[in-house]
C-alpha positions as CSV (number, residue, x, y, z in Angstrom):
1,M,18.1,-1.1,-1.7
2,K,16.0,-0.1,1.2
3,D,12.3,-1.0,0.9
4,P,10.5,2.0,-0.9
5,V,7.4,1.6,1.2
6,T,7.1,0.5,4.8
7,I,4.1,-1.0,6.5
8,S,3.4,-0.5,10.2
9,K,2.6,-3.6,12.4
10,K,-1.0,-2.3,12.9
11,A,-1.4,-1.9,9.1
12,A,0.0,-5.3,8.4
13,E,-2.4,-6.9,11.0
14,E,-5.3,-5.2,9.3
15,I,-4.2,-6.2,5.8
16,V,-3.9,-9.9,6.9
17,A,-7.3,-9.7,8.6
18,I,-8.9,-8.3,5.4
19,M,-7.2,-11.1,3.3
20,D,-8.6,-13.7,5.7
21,K,-12.1,-12.2,5.9
22,K,-12.4,-11.9,2.1
23,N,-10.7,-15.2,1.4
24,I,-8.0,-13.6,-0.7
25,S,-5.5,-16.3,-1.8
26,N,-1.8,-16.2,-1.4
27,E,-1.5,-15.7,-5.2
28,Y,-2.3,-12.1,-4.5
29,G,-0.2,-9.4,-2.9
30,L,-0.8,-5.9,-1.8
31,R,-0.5,-3.4,-4.7
32,I,0.5,0.1,-3.6
33,G,0.2,2.8,-6.2
34,M,-1.0,6.2,-7.2
35,K,-4.2,7.3,-9.0
36,D,-5.5,10.5,-10.3
37,G,-7.5,12.3,-7.5
38,G,-9.9,13.6,-10.1
39,G,-11.2,17.2,-10.3
40,C,-9.4,20.4,-10.5
41,G,-6.2,20.5,-8.4
42,A,-7.0,17.3,-6.6
43,G,-3.6,15.8,-7.4
44,M,-2.6,12.2,-7.0
45,K,-3.9,9.9,-4.3
46,H,-2.4,6.7,-2.8
47,M,-4.0,3.5,-3.7
48,L,-4.1,0.1,-2.0
49,G,-5.6,-3.1,-3.4
50,F,-5.0,-6.8,-3.8
51,D,-3.6,-7.9,-7.1
52,K,-1.5,-10.5,-8.9
53,K,2.0,-9.6,-9.9
54,K,2.3,-8.0,-13.3
55,Q,5.3,-7.9,-15.7
56,G,7.7,-5.2,-14.6
57,D,6.4,-4.9,-11.0
58,L,8.8,-4.3,-8.2
59,E,8.1,-7.1,-5.7
60,Y,9.3,-7.3,-2.1
61,Q,8.2,-8.4,1.4
62,A,7.1,-6.1,4.2
63,Q,5.9,-7.4,7.6
64,G,5.3,-10.8,5.9
65,I,3.1,-9.3,3.1
66,T,4.0,-9.4,-0.6
67,I,4.1,-5.9,-2.0
68,Y,3.8,-5.0,-5.7
69,I,4.6,-1.6,-7.1
70,E,4.5,-0.5,-10.7
71,K,7.8,1.0,-11.6
72,K,6.2,4.1,-13.0
73,H,4.7,4.8,-9.5
74,L,7.9,4.2,-7.6
75,M,9.2,7.8,-7.6
76,Y,6.0,8.9,-5.9
77,L,6.1,6.2,-3.2
78,I,9.7,6.2,-2.0
79,G,9.7,6.9,1.8
80,L,6.0,6.2,2.2
81,Q,4.8,4.7,5.5
82,V,1.4,2.9,5.4
83,D,-0.3,2.8,8.8
84,F,-3.7,2.0,10.1
85,Y,-5.7,4.3,12.3
86,E,-8.5,3.2,14.5
87,G,-10.3,5.8,16.7
88,E,-13.7,6.9,17.8
89,D,-14.1,9.3,14.8
90,A,-12.7,7.1,12.0
91,R,-10.7,4.1,11.0
92,G,-8.7,3.4,7.9
93,F,-5.3,3.4,6.3
94,S,-3.1,6.5,6.5
95,F,-0.1,7.4,4.4
96,T,2.9,9.5,5.5
97,N,6.0,10.3,3.6
98,S,9.3,10.5,5.6
99,E,11.2,11.6,2.4
100,Q,9.4,14.9,2.1
């Protein structure tokens, strides 16, 4: 099976930098999921965070980072590319879906 979510080199570098800066141990991986956007018609939003593996999680490696995805979120995440944008106007993680 192809990895459901890919992580760009720039995003991976930023994730590792955050883990180092915040002293996040190797017991934790990157959890990628979905959360309710809140409000009328806001839909679902992508979520990134550091977490320990939970029972039933899909686990795999991307760019040397352990990724955890809850199986109930998998159908929303297949084909997702996580990237990191750094510009004069803003900086942060971005999400694009090559499957749509």
